[in-house]
LORO-434393 format. One record per residue (C-alpha): residue in one letter; y, z, x. Coordinates in Angstrom, 3 decimals, always signed. Layout:
N
> a, Y, Z, X $
...
This chain:
186
> m, +41.135, +89.652, -163.586 $
> r, +42.494, +90.179, -166.466 $
> q, +40.657, +93.171, -167.422 $
> t, +41.523, +94.702, -163.767 $
> m, +45.071, +94.334, -165.142 $
> k, +43.975, +95.935, -168.303 $
> g, +43.175, +98.556, -166.414 $
> v, +46.174, +99.520, -164.518 $
> n, +48.103, +98.477, -167.337 $
> i, +46.252, +101.102, -169.074 $
> v, +47.050, +103.505, -166.126 $
> y, +50.663, +102.769, -166.181 $
> k, +51.138, +103.144, -169.317 $
> i, +50.212, +106.973, -169.695 $
> a, +51.295, +107.513, -165.792 $
> t, +54.414, +106.664, -167.494 $
> g, +53.970, +107.813, -170.924 $
> s, +54.632, +111.258, -172.621 $
> r, +53.973, +114.352, -170.905 $
> r, +52.428, +115.689, -173.181 $
> i, +49.735, +113.091, -173.389 $
> r, +49.650, +113.464, -169.526 $
> n, +49.660, +117.148, -169.517 $
> m, +46.689, +116.924, -171.677 $
> l, +44.758, +113.746, -170.374 $
> t, +45.198, +115.644, -166.516 $
> p, +42.476, +118.364, -167.413 $
> v, +39.927, +115.908, -168.856 $
> g, +40.737, +113.315, -165.300 $
> f, +40.312, +117.022, -163.270 $
> i, +36.446, +117.573, -165.058 $
> f, +34.837, +113.607, -165.402 $
> f, +35.832, +113.820, -161.276 $
> v, +34.535, +116.839, -160.525 $
> g, +31.622, +116.465, -162.835 $
> l, +31.155, +113.241, -161.273 $
> i, +31.157, +114.762, -157.349 $
> a, +28.562, +117.318, -159.153 $
> l, +26.298, +114.468, -160.417 $
> i, +25.765, +113.080, -157.920 $
> i, +24.912, +116.215, -155.629 $
> f, +22.044, +117.304, -158.499 $
> v, +20.804, +113.797, -158.556 $
> s, +20.538, +113.119, -154.968 $
> l, +19.092, +116.784, -155.019 $
> q, +16.253, +115.414, -157.314 $
> m, +15.347, +111.864, -155.610 $
> d, +15.163, +114.504, -152.139 $
> r, +12.575, +116.500, -154.049 $
> s, +10.905, +113.580, -155.910 $
> l, +10.726, +111.198, -153.138 $
> n, +9.064, +114.846, -151.014 $
> l, +11.766, +113.891, -148.408 $
> p, +11.955, +115.822, -145.239 $
> k, +14.780, +117.966, -144.328 $
> f, +17.050, +116.215, -141.484 $
> l, +17.978, +119.378, -139.584 $
> s, +16.589, +122.546, -138.393 $
> e, +16.757, +125.226, -140.412 $
> k, +18.863, +126.744, -137.499 $
> l, +21.320, +123.858, -136.746 $
> y, +22.384, +123.316, -140.965 $
> l, +24.838, +126.597, -141.084 $
> l, +26.807, +125.729, -138.214 $
> v, +27.511, +122.571, -138.373 $
> s, +27.922, +122.122, -142.519 $
> v, +30.117, +125.371, -142.696 $
> p, +32.335, +124.156, -140.358 $
> i, +32.807, +119.980, -142.136 $
> i, +32.794, +122.460, -145.465 $
> a, +35.494, +124.329, -144.107 $
> a, +37.685, +120.749, -143.636 $
> g, +36.827, +118.661, -145.945 $
> s, +37.911, +121.792, -148.678 $
> f, +41.304, +122.487, -146.395 $
> m, +41.850, +118.529, -146.524 $
> i, +41.801, +118.756, -150.631 $
> l, +43.729, +122.146, -150.800 $
> w, +46.601, +120.973, -147.988 $
> s, +46.892, +117.627, -149.991 $
> m, +46.636, +118.951, -153.328 $
> l, +49.821, +121.385, -152.685 $
> h, +51.469, +118.757, -151.358 $
> f, +51.826, +116.920, -155.420 $
> f, +52.380, +119.838, -156.982 $
> i, +55.557, +120.351, -154.373 $
> c, +56.445, +117.061, -155.772 $
> r, +55.448, +117.971, -159.434 $
> g, +52.622, +115.834, -159.931 $
> t, +48.579, +116.507, -160.151 $
> p, +46.593, +114.101, -158.113 $
> v, +45.124, +113.197, -161.616 $
> p, +45.766, +109.566, -162.078 $
> f, +46.961, +109.709, -165.426 $
> n, +49.728, +112.898, -164.252 $
> p, +51.342, +111.895, -160.873 $
> p, +53.872, +113.287, -159.256 $
> p, +57.489, +111.675, -159.891 $
> r, +57.924, +110.348, -156.827 $
> l, +55.612, +108.635, -153.390 $
> v, +54.584, +111.394, -152.072 $
> t, +54.750, +111.256, -147.590 $
> t, +54.747, +113.932, -146.282 $
> g, +51.563, +116.627, -144.777 $
> p, +49.120, +115.180, -145.249 $
> y, +49.815, +111.911, -146.969 $
> a, +52.093, +110.802, -143.750 $
> y, +48.734, +109.367, -142.090 $
> v, +46.291, +108.090, -144.437 $
> r, +47.482, +106.920, -148.097 $
> n, +44.171, +108.917, -150.146 $
> p, +43.645, +112.142, -148.011 $
> m, +42.441, +114.159, -150.858 $
> l, +39.336, +111.740, -151.447 $
> v, +39.287, +112.189, -147.757 $
> g, +38.852, +115.430, -148.192 $
> v, +36.221, +114.917, -150.810 $
> f, +33.904, +112.641, -148.795 $
> v, +34.209, +114.822, -145.721 $
> l, +33.368, +117.568, -147.819 $
> l, +30.247, +115.530, -149.189 $
> f, +28.863, +114.643, -146.192 $
> g, +28.733, +118.437, -145.347 $
> l, +27.614, +119.294, -148.834 $
> g, +24.636, +116.868, -147.650 $
> l, +23.808, +118.917, -144.409 $
> y, +23.898, +121.752, -145.687 $
> f, +21.736, +121.393, -147.920 $
> r, +20.075, +119.220, -145.622 $
> s, +19.905, +115.986, -148.013 $
> i, +19.336, +112.607, -146.294 $
> s, +19.584, +111.404, -149.725 $
> l, +23.241, +112.614, -150.151 $
> f, +24.002, +112.452, -146.829 $
> f, +22.852, +108.989, -146.176 $
> v, +22.331, +107.302, -149.771 $
> f, +25.218, +108.720, -152.061 $
> t, +28.365, +110.340, -149.990 $
> p, +28.295, +106.600, -148.737 $
> f, +27.898, +104.693, -152.189 $
> f, +30.431, +107.285, -153.782 $
> i, +32.785, +106.260, -150.886 $
> l, +32.690, +102.545, -151.725 $
> l, +33.021, +103.493, -155.697 $
> n, +36.319, +105.366, -154.812 $
> f, +37.374, +102.575, -152.450 $
> i, +36.722, +99.333, -155.408 $
> e, +38.090, +101.720, -157.552 $
> l, +41.511, +102.124, -155.719 $
> k, +41.614, +98.759, -154.727 $
> i, +41.465, +97.441, -158.179 $
> i, +43.612, +100.058, -160.811 $
> e, +45.225, +102.449, -157.673 $
> e, +46.874, +100.896, -156.397 $
> p, +48.346, +97.892, -157.765 $
> e, +49.371, +100.861, -160.495 $
> l, +51.091, +102.589, -157.939 $
> e, +52.602, +98.755, -156.609 $
> k, +53.822, +98.440, -160.610 $
> r, +55.001, +102.013, -161.070 $
> l, +56.274, +102.475, -157.737 $
> g, +57.578, +98.915, -155.925 $
> k, +58.628, +98.108, -152.836 $
> e, +58.541, +101.639, -151.788 $
> y, +54.851, +102.553, -151.789 $
> i, +53.634, +98.550, -151.119 $
> d, +56.080, +99.615, -147.862 $
> y, +54.206, +102.631, -147.115 $
> k, +50.764, +100.964, -147.843 $
> n, +51.541, +98.459, -144.946 $
> n, +52.401, +101.207, -142.378 $
> v, +49.861, +103.839, -143.923 $
> p, +45.945, +103.424, -143.653 $
> m, +43.797, +103.918, -146.570 $
> f, +41.870, +106.536, -144.999 $
> f, +41.290, +106.800, -141.706 $
> p, +43.725, +107.210, -139.159 $
> w, +42.608, +106.386, -135.585 $
> l, +42.077, +102.330, -136.885 $
> k, +45.911, +101.911, -137.894 $
> a, +46.350, +103.622, -134.780 $
> q, +43.951, +100.068, -133.140 $
> a, +45.400, +97.899, -135.251 $
> k, +48.716, +98.642, -134.001 $
> k, +47.749, +98.090, -130.515 $
> k, +46.402, +94.771, -130.448 $
């Protein structure tokens, strides 16, 4: 618990600190995240080869199925980033917008950019016909992001944005808009 609060405090201190330091750390955070995704793709493809796993979609189907999914994930990422930039911030937690973003895809889910990344990874799993990327590494990446959001990012947002973020969190689902709609029906 203490280590968690330490992580929250570090992110909070950077996110509310000097603009120069935030601007300096933004590319580092971006490169780390993109590098992590590239590593996941690379390792999953290597695992498929090493374990001699079969391709799970036919030659004829994989493009037809994967390209629309990749396009949807890419669109969600770009749409989300646009709303961050409009609010004068970046998607990197070290250099966030000065206010809570609740427009565009953020009106439906709290983490639409990550949803886009998850969809993109599933689409790439289909495109590469990779069993391990589709069934192992992408779900594991989703789990890691969920844990990081719950332990570091959401507590930092609560600390920085207060009641406004808590109300938003209580009314907007983390990843899946239909889950909140189902919960309200009960």
